PyMOL Python script that loads the backbone (N, CA, C, O; Angstrom):
from pymol import cmd

cmd.read_pdbstr("""\
ATOM      1  N   MET A   1       0.892  -1.130   0.133  1.00  0.00           N
ATOM      2  CA  MET A   1      -0.023  -0.145   0.010  1.00  0.00           C
ATOM      3  C   MET A   1       0.941   1.375  -0.126  1.00  0.00           C
ATOM      4  O   MET A   1       0.466   2.495  -0.315  1.00  0.00           O
ATOM      5  N   GLY A   2       2.272   1.058   0.018  1.00  0.00           N
ATOM      6  CA  GLY A   2       2.812   2.345   0.009  1.00  0.00           C
ATOM      7  C   GLY A   2       3.352   3.137   1.129  1.00  0.00           C
ATOM      8  O   GLY A   2       3.730   4.308   1.099  1.00  0.00           O
ATOM      9  N   PHE A   3       3.325   2.185   2.282  1.00  0.00           N
ATOM     10  CA  PHE A   3       3.803   2.643   3.776  1.00  0.00           C
ATOM     11  C   PHE A   3       4.552   1.911   4.371  1.00  0.00           C
ATOM     12  O   PHE A   3       4.688   0.848   3.765  1.00  0.00           O
ATOM     13  N   ASP A   4       5.178   1.976   5.390  1.00  0.00           N
ATOM     14  CA  ASP A   4       5.846   1.000   6.403  1.00  0.00           C
ATOM     15  C   ASP A   4       5.040   1.228   7.613  1.00  0.00           C
ATOM     16  O   ASP A   4       4.507   2.309   7.859  1.00  0.00           O
ATOM     17  N   VAL A   5       4.946  -0.054   8.536  1.00  0.00           N
ATOM     18  CA  VAL A   5       4.659   0.053   9.800  1.00  0.00           C
ATOM     19  C   VAL A   5       5.705  -0.193  10.710  1.00  0.00           C
ATOM     20  O   VAL A   5       6.615  -0.952  10.378  1.00  0.00           O
ATOM     21  N   GLU A   6       5.693   0.367  11.850  1.00  0.00           N
ATOM     22  CA  GLU A   6       6.901   0.490  12.762  1.00  0.00           C
ATOM     23  C   GLU A   6       6.057   0.129  14.004  1.00  0.00           C
ATOM     24  O   GLU A   6       5.086   0.832  14.279  1.00  0.00           O
ATOM     25  N   GLU A   7       6.386  -0.944  14.773  1.00  0.00           N
ATOM     26  CA  GLU A   7       5.755  -1.585  15.990  1.00  0.00           C
ATOM     27  C   GLU A   7       6.916  -0.770  17.165  1.00  0.00           C
ATOM     28  O   GLU A   7       8.099  -0.807  16.824  1.00  0.00           O
ATOM     29  N   VAL A   8       6.665  -0.243  18.158  1.00  0.00           N
ATOM     30  CA  VAL A   8       7.825   0.226  19.206  1.00  0.00           C
ATOM     31  C   VAL A   8       7.029  -0.447  20.400  1.00  0.00           C
ATOM     32  O   VAL A   8       5.831  -0.328  20.657  1.00  0.00           O
ATOM     33  N   ASP A   9       8.059  -1.233  21.108  1.00  0.00           N
ATOM     34  CA  ASP A   9       7.657  -1.631  22.351  1.00  0.00           C
ATOM     35  C   ASP A   9       8.302  -0.693  23.460  1.00  0.00           C
ATOM     36  O   ASP A   9       9.519  -0.525  23.549  1.00  0.00           O
ATOM     37  N   LEU A  10       7.490  -0.177  24.186  1.00  0.00           N
ATOM     38  CA  LEU A  10       7.626   0.876  24.987  1.00  0.00           C
ATOM     39  C   LEU A  10       7.842   0.366  26.563  1.00  0.00           C
ATOM     40  O   LEU A  10       8.087   1.174  27.460  1.00  0.00           O
ATOM     41  N   THR A  11       7.741  -0.829  26.755  1.00  0.00           N
ATOM     42  CA  THR A  11       7.871  -1.450  27.765  1.00  0.00           C
ATOM     43  C   THR A  11       9.394  -0.724  28.672  1.00  0.00           C
ATOM     44  O   THR A  11       9.329  -0.191  29.780  1.00  0.00           O
ATOM     45  N   LEU A  12      10.366  -0.855  28.042  1.00  0.00           N
ATOM     46  CA  LEU A  12      11.571  -0.177  29.059  1.00  0.00           C
ATOM     47  C   LEU A  12      11.737   1.087  28.580  1.00  0.00           C
ATOM     48  O   LEU A  12      12.857   1.543  28.812  1.00  0.00           O
ATOM     49  N   LYS A  13      10.957   1.839  27.960  1.00  0.00           N
ATOM     50  CA  LYS A  13      11.364   3.103  27.173  1.00  0.00           C
ATOM     51  C   LYS A  13      10.428   4.000  27.616  1.00  0.00           C
ATOM     52  O   LYS A  13       9.932   4.603  26.665  1.00  0.00           O
ATOM     53  N   PRO A  14       9.950   4.359  28.774  1.00  0.00           N
ATOM     54  CA  PRO A  14       8.806   5.366  28.961  1.00  0.00           C
ATOM     55  C   PRO A  14       9.605   6.675  28.635  1.00  0.00           C
ATOM     56  O   PRO A  14       8.857   7.547  28.194  1.00  0.00           O
ATOM     57  N   ASP A  15      10.923   7.054  28.732  1.00  0.00           N
ATOM     58  CA  ASP A  15      11.402   8.337  28.378  1.00  0.00           C
ATOM     59  C   ASP A  15      11.041   8.648  26.947  1.00  0.00           C
ATOM     60  O   ASP A  15      10.952   9.836  26.639  1.00  0.00           O
ATOM     61  N   LEU A  16      10.824   7.724  26.043  1.00  0.00           N
ATOM     62  CA  LEU A  16      10.292   7.989  24.685  1.00  0.00           C
ATOM     63  C   LEU A  16       9.167   8.656  24.798  1.00  0.00           C
ATOM     64  O   LEU A  16       9.064   9.831  24.442  1.00  0.00           O
ATOM     65  N   LEU A  17       8.048   7.852  25.393  1.00  0.00           N
ATOM     66  CA  LEU A  17       6.852   8.530  25.600  1.00  0.00           C
ATOM     67  C   LEU A  17       6.864  10.000  25.916  1.00  0.00           C
ATOM     68  O   LEU A  17       6.153  10.733  25.229  1.00  0.00           O
ATOM     69  N   VAL A  18       7.573  10.494  26.851  1.00  0.00           N
ATOM     70  CA  VAL A  18       8.037  11.859  27.426  1.00  0.00           C
ATOM     71  C   VAL A  18       8.313  12.734  26.131  1.00  0.00           C
ATOM     72  O   VAL A  18       7.709  13.708  25.683  1.00  0.00           O
ATOM     73  N   ALA A  19       9.402  12.070  25.698  1.00  0.00           N
ATOM     74  CA  ALA A  19       9.981  13.098  24.730  1.00  0.00           C
ATOM     75  C   ALA A  19       9.067  13.322  23.369  1.00  0.00           C
ATOM     76  O   ALA A  19       9.209  14.314  22.653  1.00  0.00           O
ATOM     77  N   LYS A  20       8.140  12.304  23.115  1.00  0.00           N
ATOM     78  CA  LYS A  20       7.150  12.598  22.018  1.00  0.00           C
ATOM     79  C   LYS A  20       5.987  13.123  22.627  1.00  0.00           C
ATOM     80  O   LYS A  20       5.067  13.381  21.851  1.00  0.00           O
ATOM     81  N   GLY A  21       5.811  13.338  23.808  1.00  0.00           N
ATOM     82  CA  GLY A  21       4.703  14.104  24.518  1.00  0.00           C
ATOM     83  C   GLY A  21       3.517  13.126  24.516  1.00  0.00           C
ATOM     84  O   GLY A  21       2.396  13.633  24.480  1.00  0.00           O
ATOM     85  N   ILE A  22       3.619  11.848  24.549  1.00  0.00           N
ATOM     86  CA  ILE A  22       2.512  10.903  24.321  1.00  0.00           C
ATOM     87  C   ILE A  22       2.007  10.492  25.840  1.00  0.00           C
ATOM     88  O   ILE A  22       2.847  10.123  26.660  1.00  0.00           O
ATOM     89  N   ARG A  23       0.694  10.562  26.166  1.00  0.00           N
ATOM     90  CA  ARG A  23       0.221  10.509  27.475  1.00  0.00           C
ATOM     91  C   ARG A  23      -0.375   9.126  27.752  1.00  0.00           C
ATOM     92  O   ARG A  23      -0.387   8.580  28.855  1.00  0.00           O
ATOM     93  N   ALA A  24      -0.815   8.685  26.738  1.00  0.00           N
ATOM     94  CA  ALA A  24      -1.553   7.645  26.407  1.00  0.00           C
ATOM     95  C   ALA A  24      -1.200   6.432  25.555  1.00  0.00           C
ATOM     96  O   ALA A  24      -0.565   6.847  24.586  1.00  0.00           O
ATOM     97  N   VAL A  25      -1.364   4.920  25.498  1.00  0.00           N
ATOM     98  CA  VAL A  25      -1.155   4.003  24.480  1.00  0.00           C
ATOM     99  C   VAL A  25      -2.498   3.240  24.416  1.00  0.00           C
ATOM    100  O   VAL A  25      -3.265   3.245  25.379  1.00  0.00           O
ATOM    101  N   PRO A  26      -2.744   2.647  23.378  1.00  0.00           N
ATOM    102  CA  PRO A  26      -1.789   2.683  22.093  1.00  0.00           C
ATOM    103  C   PRO A  26      -2.079   3.880  21.399  1.00  0.00           C
ATOM    104  O   PRO A  26      -3.121   4.510  21.576  1.00  0.00           O
ATOM    105  N   VAL A  27      -0.942   4.299  20.400  1.00  0.00           N
ATOM    106  CA  VAL A  27      -1.161   5.597  19.523  1.00  0.00           C
ATOM    107  C   VAL A  27      -0.633   5.081  18.063  1.00  0.00           C
ATOM    108  O   VAL A  27       0.279   4.293  17.812  1.00  0.00           O
ATOM    109  N   VAL A  28      -1.361   5.666  17.336  1.00  0.00           N
ATOM    110  CA  VAL A  28      -1.048   5.364  16.001  1.00  0.00           C
ATOM    111  C   VAL A  28      -0.697   6.708  15.236  1.00  0.00           C
ATOM    112  O   VAL A  28      -1.467   7.666  15.177  1.00  0.00           O
ATOM    113  N   ALA A  29       0.594   6.660  14.643  1.00  0.00           N
ATOM    114  CA  ALA A  29       1.020   7.990  13.867  1.00  0.00           C
ATOM    115  C   ALA A  29       1.295   7.904  12.616  1.00  0.00           C
ATOM    116  O   ALA A  29       1.949   6.970  12.154  1.00  0.00           O
ATOM    117  N   ALA A  30       0.849   8.828  11.951  1.00  0.00           N
ATOM    118  CA  ALA A  30       1.129   9.050  10.548  1.00  0.00           C
ATOM    119  C   ALA A  30       1.719  10.489  10.335  1.00  0.00           C
ATOM    120  O   ALA A  30       1.126  11.497  10.719  1.00  0.00           O
ATOM    121  N   GLY A  31       2.913  10.506   9.705  1.00  0.00           N
ATOM    122  CA  GLY A  31       3.307  11.894   9.403  1.00  0.00           C
ATOM    123  C   GLY A  31       3.328  12.556  10.653  1.00  0.00           C
ATOM    124  O   GLY A  31       3.974  11.994  11.538  1.00  0.00           O
ATOM    125  N   GLU A  32       2.655  13.837  10.979  1.00  0.00           N
ATOM    126  CA  GLU A  32       2.729  14.481  12.144  1.00  0.00           C
ATOM    127  C   GLU A  32       1.424  14.602  13.000  1.00  0.00           C
ATOM    128  O   GLU A  32       1.276  15.305  13.999  1.00  0.00           O
ATOM    129  N   GLN A  33       0.446  13.723  12.368  1.00  0.00           N
ATOM    130  CA  GLN A  33      -0.758  13.270  13.023  1.00  0.00           C
ATOM    131  C   GLN A  33      -0.678  11.979  13.934  1.00  0.00           C
ATOM    132  O   GLN A  33       0.112  11.043  13.815  1.00  0.00           O
ATOM    133  N   ARG A  34      -1.582  12.131  14.779  1.00  0.00           N
ATOM    134  CA  ARG A  34      -1.705  10.804  15.821  1.00  0.00           C
ATOM    135  C   ARG A  34      -3.142  10.638  16.209  1.00  0.00           C
ATOM    136  O   ARG A  34      -4.020  11.486  16.365  1.00  0.00           O
ATOM    137  N   LEU A  35      -3.164   9.203  16.337  1.00  0.00           N
ATOM    138  CA  LEU A  35      -4.773   8.993  16.934  1.00  0.00           C
ATOM    139  C   LEU A  35      -4.069   8.120  18.341  1.00  0.00           C
ATOM    140  O   LEU A  35      -3.160   7.290  18.357  1.00  0.00           O
ATOM    141  N   VAL A  36      -4.869   8.667  19.428  1.00  0.00           N
ATOM    142  CA  VAL A  36      -4.349   8.309  21.011  1.00  0.00           C
ATOM    143  C   VAL A  36      -5.537   7.549  21.307  1.00  0.00           C
ATOM    144  O   VAL A  36      -6.663   7.954  21.017  1.00  0.00           O
ATOM    145  N   GLY A  37      -5.246   6.199  22.012  1.00  0.00           N
ATOM    146  CA  GLY A  37      -6.415   5.345  22.518  1.00  0.00           C
ATOM    147  C   GLY A  37      -6.702   4.414  21.320  1.00  0.00           C
ATOM    148  O   GLY A  37      -6.110   4.510  20.246  1.00  0.00           O
ATOM    149  N   HIS A  38      -7.798   3.374  21.632  1.00  0.00           N
ATOM    150  CA  HIS A  38      -8.154   2.690  20.885  1.00  0.00           C
ATOM    151  C   HIS A  38      -9.030   3.316  19.400  1.00  0.00           C
ATOM    152  O   HIS A  38      -9.889   4.195  19.474  1.00  0.00           O
ATOM    153  N   ALA A  39      -8.668   2.768  18.322  1.00  0.00           N
ATOM    154  CA  ALA A  39      -9.086   3.457  17.306  1.00  0.00           C
ATOM    155  C   ALA A  39      -9.950   2.378  16.436  1.00  0.00           C
ATOM    156  O   ALA A  39      -9.514   1.251  16.670  1.00  0.00           O
ATOM    157  N   THR A  40     -10.808   2.363  15.700  1.00  0.00           N
ATOM    158  CA  THR A  40     -11.413   1.350  14.830  1.00  0.00           C
ATOM    159  C   THR A  40     -10.500   1.491  13.746  1.00  0.00           C
ATOM    160  O   THR A  40      -9.650   2.360  13.550  1.00  0.00           O
ATOM    161  N   SER A  41     -10.852   0.382  13.001  1.00  0.00           N
ATOM    162  CA  SER A  41     -10.009   0.468  11.540  1.00  0.00           C
ATOM    163  C   SER A  41     -10.541   1.400  10.566  1.00  0.00           C
ATOM    164  O   SER A  41      -9.761   1.532   9.623  1.00  0.00           O
ATOM    165  N   GLU A  42     -11.478   2.015  10.476  1.00  0.00           N
ATOM    166  CA  GLU A  42     -12.095   2.911   9.656  1.00  0.00           C
ATOM    167  C   GLU A  42     -11.229   4.305   9.955  1.00  0.00           C
ATOM    168  O   GLU A  42     -10.893   5.053   9.038  1.00  0.00           O
ATOM    169  N   GLN A  43     -10.897   4.571  11.425  1.00  0.00           N
ATOM    170  CA  GLN A  43     -10.314   5.748  11.820  1.00  0.00           C
ATOM    171  C   GLN A  43      -8.958   5.645  11.351  1.00  0.00           C
ATOM    172  O   GLN A  43      -8.460   6.625  10.798  1.00  0.00           O
ATOM    173  N   ARG A  44      -8.147   4.348  11.531  1.00  0.00           N
ATOM    174  CA  ARG A  44      -6.842   4.376  11.452  1.00  0.00           C
ATOM    175  C   ARG A  44      -6.700   4.460   9.620  1.00  0.00           C
ATOM    176  O   ARG A  44      -5.767   5.096   9.131  1.00  0.00           O
ATOM    177  N   ALA A  45      -7.460   3.936   8.960  1.00  0.00           N
ATOM    178  CA  ALA A  45      -7.454   3.873   7.651  1.00  0.00           C
ATOM    179  C   ALA A  45      -7.487   5.515   7.077  1.00  0.00           C
ATOM    180  O   ALA A  45      -6.702   5.983   6.252  1.00  0.00           O
ATOM    181  N   ALA A  46      -8.630   6.250   7.759  1.00  0.00           N
ATOM    182  CA  ALA A  46      -8.752   7.789   7.315  1.00  0.00           C
ATOM    183  C   ALA A  46      -7.547   8.469   7.803  1.00  0.00           C
ATOM    184  O   ALA A  46      -7.169   9.454   7.169  1.00  0.00           O
ATOM    185  N   LEU A  47      -6.835   8.059   8.916  1.00  0.00           N
ATOM    186  CA  LEU A  47      -5.612   8.726   9.037  1.00  0.00           C
ATOM    187  C   LEU A  47      -4.321   8.428   8.145  1.00  0.00           C
ATOM    188  O   LEU A  47      -3.463   9.298   7.997  1.00  0.00           O
ATOM    189  N   ILE A  48      -4.235   7.413   7.672  1.00  0.00           N
ATOM    190  CA  ILE A  48      -3.220   6.912   6.727  1.00  0.00           C
ATOM    191  C   ILE A  48      -3.519   7.505   5.556  1.00  0.00           C
ATOM    192  O   ILE A  48      -2.632   8.049   4.898  1.00  0.00           O
ATOM    193  N   ARG A  49      -4.779   7.476   5.157  1.00  0.00           N
ATOM    194  CA  ARG A  49      -5.321   8.169   3.705  1.00  0.00           C
ATOM    195  C   ARG A  49      -4.918   9.425   3.735  1.00  0.00           C
ATOM    196  O   ARG A  49      -4.197   9.830   2.824  1.00  0.00           O
ATOM    197  N   ASP A  50      -5.315  10.300   4.812  1.00  0.00           N
ATOM    198  CA  ASP A  50      -5.527  11.695   4.771  1.00  0.00           C
ATOM    199  C   ASP A  50      -3.958  12.342   4.804  1.00  0.00           C
ATOM    200  O   ASP A  50      -3.643  13.475   4.439  1.00  0.00           O
ATOM    201  N   VAL A  51      -3.094  11.321   5.333  1.00  0.00           N
ATOM    202  CA  VAL A  51      -1.465  11.660   5.172  1.00  0.00           C
ATOM    203  C   VAL A  51      -0.915  11.308   3.995  1.00  0.00           C
ATOM    204  O   VAL A  51      -0.139  12.125   3.500  1.00  0.00           O
ATOM    205  N   LEU A  52      -1.150  10.139   3.326  1.00  0.00           N
ATOM    206  CA  LEU A  52      -0.460   9.508   2.321  1.00  0.00           C
ATOM    207  C   LEU A  52      -0.972  10.128   0.668  1.00  0.00           C
ATOM    208  O   LEU A  52      -0.258  10.283  -0.323  1.00  0.00           O
ATOM    209  N   VAL A  53      -2.216  10.352   0.804  1.00  0.00           N
ATOM    210  CA  VAL A  53      -2.818  10.927  -0.444  1.00  0.00           C
ATOM    211  C   VAL A  53      -2.437  12.071  -0.900  1.00  0.00           C
ATOM    212  O   VAL A  53      -2.130  12.182  -2.087  1.00  0.00           O
ATOM    213  N   PRO A  54      -2.383  13.243   0.057  1.00  0.00           N
ATOM    214  CA  PRO A  54      -1.829  14.590  -0.412  1.00  0.00           C
ATOM    215  C   PRO A  54      -0.374  14.408  -0.600  1.00  0.00           C
ATOM    216  O   PRO A  54       0.119  15.215  -1.388  1.00  0.00           O
ATOM    217  N   THR A  55       0.602  13.373   0.034  1.00  0.00           N
ATOM    218  CA  THR A  55       1.828  13.525  -0.288  1.00  0.00           C
ATOM    219  C   THR A  55       2.072  12.828  -1.823  1.00  0.00           C
ATOM    220  O   THR A  55       2.820  13.282  -2.688  1.00  0.00           O
ATOM    221  N   ARG A  56       1.342  11.756  -1.911  1.00  0.00           N
ATOM    222  CA  ARG A  56       1.444  11.326  -3.277  1.00  0.00           C
ATOM    223  C   ARG A  56       1.098  12.133  -4.442  1.00  0.00           C
ATOM    224  O   ARG A  56       1.746  12.123  -5.489  1.00  0.00           O
ATOM    225  N   LEU A  57      -0.025  12.886  -4.209  1.00  0.00           N
ATOM    226  CA  LEU A  57      -0.596  13.862  -5.337  1.00  0.00           C
ATOM    227  C   LEU A  57       0.545  15.077  -5.240  1.00  0.00           C
ATOM    228  O   LEU A  57       0.881  15.412  -6.376  1.00  0.00           O
ATOM    229  N   THR A  58       1.020  15.597  -4.519  1.00  0.00           N
ATOM    230  CA  THR A  58       2.134  16.417  -4.556  1.00  0.00           C
ATOM    231  C   THR A  58       3.466  16.032  -5.294  1.00  0.00           C
ATOM    232  O   THR A  58       4.141  16.739  -6.042  1.00  0.00           O
ATOM    233  N   ALA A  59       3.688  14.659  -4.874  1.00  0.00           N
ATOM    234  CA  ALA A  59       4.867  14.309  -5.641  1.00  0.00           C
ATOM    235  C   ALA A  59       4.349  13.707  -6.983  1.00  0.00           C
ATOM    236  O   ALA A  59       5.265  13.570  -7.794  1.00  0.00           O
ATOM    237  N   LEU A  60       3.270  13.359  -7.382  1.00  0.00           N
ATOM    238  CA  LEU A  60       3.131  13.204  -8.951  1.00  0.00           C
ATOM    239  C   LEU A  60       3.052  14.551  -9.638  1.00  0.00           C
ATOM    240  O   LEU A  60       3.436  14.660 -10.802  1.00  0.00           O
ATOM    241  N   ALA A  61       2.527  15.670  -8.905  1.00  0.00           N
ATOM    242  CA  ALA A  61       2.514  16.840  -9.523  1.00  0.00           C
ATOM    243  C   ALA A  61       3.731  17.389  -9.692  1.00  0.00           C
ATOM    244  O   ALA A  61       3.699  18.200 -10.617  1.00  0.00           O
ATOM    245  N   GLY A  62       4.811  17.289  -9.180  1.00  0.00           N
ATOM    246  CA  GLY A  62       6.210  17.748  -9.149  1.00  0.00           C
ATOM    247  C   GLY A  62       6.030  19.185  -8.173  1.00  0.00           C
ATOM    248  O   GLY A  62       5.864  19.309  -6.960  1.00  0.00           O
ATOM    249  N   SER A  63       6.158  20.332  -9.429  1.00  0.00           N
ATOM    250  CA  SER A  63       6.438  21.534  -8.253  1.00  0.00           C
ATOM    251  C   SER A  63       4.883  22.345  -8.718  1.00  0.00           C
ATOM    252  O   SER A  63       4.658  23.504  -8.369  1.00  0.00           O
ATOM    253  N   ARG A  64       4.197  21.778  -9.291  1.00  0.00           N
ATOM    254  CA  ARG A  64       2.781  22.453  -9.318  1.00  0.00           C
ATOM    255  C   ARG A  64       1.822  21.809  -8.361  1.00  0.00           C
ATOM    256  O   ARG A  64       2.033  20.635  -8.060  1.00  0.00           O
ATOM    257  N   SER A  65       0.843  22.409  -7.873  1.00  0.00           N
ATOM    258  CA  SER A  65      -0.008  21.942  -6.754  1.00  0.00           C
ATOM    259  C   SER A  65      -1.123  21.302  -7.651  1.00  0.00           C
ATOM    260  O   SER A  65      -1.325  21.565  -8.836  1.00  0.00           O
ATOM    261  N   VAL A  66      -1.728  20.517  -6.958  1.00  0.00           N
ATOM    262  CA  VAL A  66      -2.981  19.813  -7.604  1.00  0.00           C
ATOM    263  C   VAL A  66      -4.185  20.143  -6.719  1.00  0.00           C
ATOM    264  O   VAL A  66      -5.282  19.621  -6.923  1.00  0.00           O
ATOM    265  N   TYR A  67      -3.987  20.926  -5.837  1.00  0.00           N
ATOM    266  CA  TYR A  67      -4.958  21.485  -5.027  1.00  0.00           C
ATOM    267  C   TYR A  67      -5.653  22.818  -5.595  1.00  0.00           C
ATOM    268  O   TYR A  67      -4.990  23.647  -6.219  1.00  0.00           O
ATOM    269  N   PRO A  68      -6.638  22.932  -5.414  1.00  0.00           N
ATOM    270  CA  PRO A  68      -7.426  24.527  -5.508  1.00  0.00           C
ATOM    271  C   PRO A  68      -6.980  25.295  -4.755  1.00  0.00           C
ATOM    272  O   PRO A  68      -6.618  24.874  -3.656  1.00  0.00           O
ATOM    273  N   SER A  69      -6.884  26.313  -4.988  1.00  0.00           N
ATOM    274  CA  SER A  69      -6.283  27.405  -3.969  1.00  0.00           C
ATOM    275  C   SER A  69      -7.607  28.059  -3.229  1.00  0.00           C
ATOM    276  O   SER A  69      -7.468  28.939  -2.380  1.00  0.00           O
TER     277      SER A  69
END
""", "prot")
cmd.dss("prot")
cmd.show_as("cartoon", "prot")
cmd.util.cbc("prot")
cmd.orient("prot")
């Protein structure tokens, strides 16, 4: 589907949570956006779609924007 999934075991890494400002788990992150807590498949798919689709469209368009101003 064009993205990588990374699973991070935080058992012995509470400092990582603090550094990223995460106050609850589980967390699903895509780009700069996060879903905190339990999320449905639809919510996770929407997060991924909202981050990946604009990125791909911009890459396909090169230097010109494909979004209306």
